[in-house]
N, C-alpha and C positions, 0 to 999 in steps of 0.2 A: 750636443745630444746625438745619440745613435739609436736608430730604430732598427729592430731585428724582427724578421719574420721567418719562421721555420716552415718547411714544406717537405713532402716526400714520404710522410708516414703512411701507414696502411695496415691491412690485415694480410698476413702471409703464413705459410706453413713452416714448421721447423725445418731448418736447413737452407731456407731461402735467403736472399740478399735484398737489402734496401739501401738507398742512398738518400740521406737527409741533406737538405740545403738550408743554409742560413743566409738570407739576403739582407744586407745592411743598407741603410740610407741615412742621410743627415750628415755624416762624416765618413771619410774613408777609413777603413779598418786597418790600414797599413801600420799604424802605431799602437794597435790594440792586440792584447792577448785574447785569443778566442777559445771557447770551451763548450763542451756539451755536458749537460747533466740530465738525469732522468728521475722520475718520481712516480710511485704507485700510490693509490689511495691509502691514506692512513700512515704513510711512511715519510721519512725525511727525504729531501732531495739528495740524490747520490751522484757523485762525480763519475763521469764516463771517460772523457778525454779532453786534452787541451793542446793548443799549439801556440808557441810563443811568437811574438812579432820579431824578436831578435833571433836570427838564425833558424827560425821555424822549427825549433826543437819540439818534440812531441812527448806527451805524457799520457799514460793509460791506467785505468783501473784494472786490477789484476784479472778480473773475470772476463774482460773484453780484449785484453792484450793478445794479439795474434789473430783476432777475428775482425776487429774494427780498425779503421784507419781514418784519422782526422787529417784534413788538408785545408788549404786556403788559396784563394785566387784574389789577390789585392786589386788587380785590374778590373775584376768583375764585382769587387766589393762583397765577396761571399766566402763562406766557410762551408765545409762539407763533412759528413760523417758516413763513410762507406761501411756498411754492416754486413758481414758475411757469416754464414753458419749460424743463423739466428736460432735462438732457443726460447722456449716458452718463458723462461725466467727473464728474458730481455723485454718482455711486455711492460710498457710504461709510457708515460708522456715524456717526450724528449724536448729539452729546452736548450736553446742557444744562449750564450752569454759572452759579453765583451768587457774587458777590463784594461785600462791603460797602464797599470803598474802592479806587478805582483810583489808583495813584500813578504808574505807568509809562504803559502804553498799554492800551487796551481789547482789543487783539488778543493781549496777552501772557497765556498760560494760567496763569502763576504768580500773576496778580492775583486768581484766582478760588479761593475756599475750598471750595466745594461742587460736586459733580459728580453727574450721573445715570449710569445704567448704559448708556445709549445705545439708539438705535433704528436699525435697518438700512434704508437707502434704496438700492434697486437700480433703475437706469434702463437699459432695453434699447434697442438701436438699431433 
């Protein structure tokens, strides 16, 4: 079992930056693919970014590519999402996810076995 806890969300103005942290416990995430998803009320959860455990290759949703950066620190058992140039449309609850094996695509939420409770990011215009 892997327990995930997100932190770092908050209320910021458009153009600001935030860094989300996903702290893991229970098992080391070194063999887990890590991802961030986000969700707004009434909408389905949306893929944001993922980082593979093999080679640490990264994947991004088109609207955040170039503004967000996903990273991981296996020694600290944590993953991060650096968000720059935030826009009001980035407002959502952000969730961290971990999955041991990706068979379909990294953007498919069903590939991830473990989820955090989420942290709210609100971007004002």
